[in-house]
N, C-alpha and C positions, 0 to 999 in steps of 0.2 A: 723344242721351240715354241716357242711365243702361244699361248689359247687369242682365241680368237675378243678379243676387245667387247668387252661384256659393260652394258652400258649397267646391271644389277649391281656391279662389282664394286666394297665396303670403300670411302678409302681416309684415310684422317684425316679430318680438317683440321687448323691450328688458329689459331691466334697471327697480330702486327710481330709479332714475335716469336712465333715459331714452335711457340708451346700445343701442343694435343689437347684444342675441348671436348673432341666427339668420330664420329666416324659419323657420313651417310654416302652416298650410291652416287655414282659416277658420272650419271645421267644429271645427279641436283648439286654434286660442285661444280662441274661446267656450269649450269643452264639462271643458277645462281649466281655466280663467281664467286664462292666458298674459295677460303683461301687451304690449300690442301702441298704438296709434298712433293720434286721426282726430283731425278736425275737425267745431265744428260752426263755422256763419254766424246771424246775428241777420240780416236784412233787414229797414230802415224802407221806411214812405211820410215824402217832405217835409213832415205834418202828426206827425212820431213816431208812426207807428204800428206794430209790429212783427206782417210776415206768421212767420204760423207752419204748420207743418202735419203733416195724421192720416198716422199712418205707414197705406201700405197694408195689406191685408189676411192677406199669405203675407210676412208679414218673420219672417224669424228673429227678433227680440228685437220684446221689446215693443209689437208688431200693432196696427194700430187707435188706436193711443194717438197725444195731439202731444206733437210733436216743436222744435229751431229749425228756423228757414226751413230748411233742405237740415245733411245731416250726410254723414261718410265714413270711412273706411276710410283712412289715410295707407298707398298703395302700395309695395313696394319701393323705394325707390333716389330718395326726391318728398322733398320737405321737406314742411312743417305752409301752407305758403302752395297749391302750385304745387297740394296737395291739394286747397284751400278753392276756390281758382279756378277749378278739374278741378270736385267735387261742386258748386259754382253751376250753369257750364254745363249739368253731367250732369240735375243732378237743379227744377233753376228754366227752362233757356232763358236764363238772364243770363251776360253777362261784360258786370262791376263789378270799379272799381278796391274793394281791400280793405283796413280798417282793424286790425291786429290791440289787439285787448284783454288777455289775457294767455288767461292755458295751467290746464287745469281737471289736479287729479294726479291719476292711479289710484286707483281705491279702486271700492268699492261703487257708485254713486252711476251711473257710466260704465262696470262694467263692464269695470273693468281697465287703461281707454283713458287714455294722457297724450293731453287734450284740447285742440286748439288754438281760440282764440274769437279766431273773427274779424265785423267790419263793419263794413255796406254802409248807402251808400243813395240808393234811384231814384225814380222815378213812373212809373218800367215797373213791369206785370205781369207775375210771374210764372209759367210755359209750365210746369204740373208732368209729372213722366213721371210716368203714371197704373200705370209699373210697380210706380215707389216712395212714393208721393205716393199715401193715399184723398182728400186736399181741402188745399184750402190753406185760412186766416180768419184776416185781415186785427185785430187784432182791440188797443186802447187799452195804453199804459204800465200800465194798475191794473187788467186785467182780464191783460193777457198775465202778471204776476204775481202775481191767485188762483191762476191757471192751473197758473204755476210749482210749485205749492207744492202744488196739488189730484194727488197721487200716483195718486189710482186714476182719471185722467182724463189724466193726461202722462206720458212718461219721465222716473223719477227726475234724468237728464242735468240735465231743462232748468232745473230749482234751479242744478243747479251751476255750467250756461254763463251762466243770468243772472247768478250770486254775482260767476262769476268777471266779466265785462261792466257788474259793477259797479249792475247792469237791483233790485238788490232789497238 
């Protein structure tokens, strides 16, 4: 499963066109609002319900709020798909074929992250990493949409990710 979040983890810093311009520690990237890369995975069951996670209380951004099924930063030398597969494995203990559905531009809703959005469908139940995830919930698409629009209960990126996937 995933390593505990590390404030010294090096992240690729990118320009407004998503071209890498350097590396910086995670803490600096977040504190200074530097543009960087992330991935979000939307995991559906065969009936069309969507698994969402409530972020763990120790997360440095949006602790305790609902977000996509799995998410995380793109590491140096990694592409969006490789990062998405790694995050799905680390956070949910799953190895699945992922479909690319869109990209969210960097902005306030994503804390300066260009976010590659992927989806998968499985009848396997996620095995959430307790260091990362407080709980998992299975939501009907209507309930997931309502949650995504409630920024008091979810990270603002959830709405942007669901829009990129054509779900809102």
